[in-house]
Every structure is written in C-alpha cells, then in structure tokens.
C-alpha positions, 0 to 999 in steps of 0.5 A, a space after each residue: 500500500 502506497 499513498 500516491 496522491 493527497 490533497 489536504 481536506 479533499 482527497 487521498 489516493 492509495 495504490 494497493 497490491 493484493 497477493 491473495 486470493 490472486 495477485 492484482 493491483 487497484 487504486 483506492 480513493 477517498 474523496 471528501 466533501 463538506 456538507 454543512 457541519 459534516 463531511 461526506 466521504 466517498 470510498 472507491 476502488 478501481 483496477 483492471 478487470 483481469 481474467 480472475 475478476 471476470 470469473 469471480 464476477 460470474 459467481 459472486 457480486 463484487 459489491 456483495 463481496 467487498 461492500 461489507 468491508 467498505 461499510 465497516 471501514 467507513 464506520 471505523 473512520 466515522 468513529 475515529 473522527 467523532 472521537 477525535 473531535 469530542 
C-alpha cells in the first residue's frame, strides 16, 4: 500500500497490491466533501478487470463481496473522527 496522491481536506489516493486470493493491483480513493457541519466521504476502488475478476464476477457480486468491508471501514473512520473531535 502506497499513498500516491493527497490533497489536504479533499482527497487521498492509495495504490494497493493484493497477493491473495490472486495477485492484482487497484487504486483506492477517498474523496471528501463538506456538507454543512459534516463531511461526506466517498470510498472507491478501481483496477483492471483481469481474467480472475471476470470469473469471480460470474459467481459472486463484487459489491456483495467487498461492500461489507467498505461499510465497516467507513464506520471505523466515522468513529475515529467523532472521537477525535469530542
């Protein structure tokens, strides 16, 4: 994992290298948008559509497979930010 781009108060892009269950690379982005007294965070992951990701997509929804991890991570980010601002 390597931070490849960061704009203070706006966004962070991270290069990810996966080894299991198969080797792949992706770019993860956190985009922040002020919304009154709060901040909205959009977390995305993109990468090449390899043979293995296409095969997995036939049998399992990537949203269902990865979505819970996104939800858990965003909840942890929210808790950390709220705890730090208290």
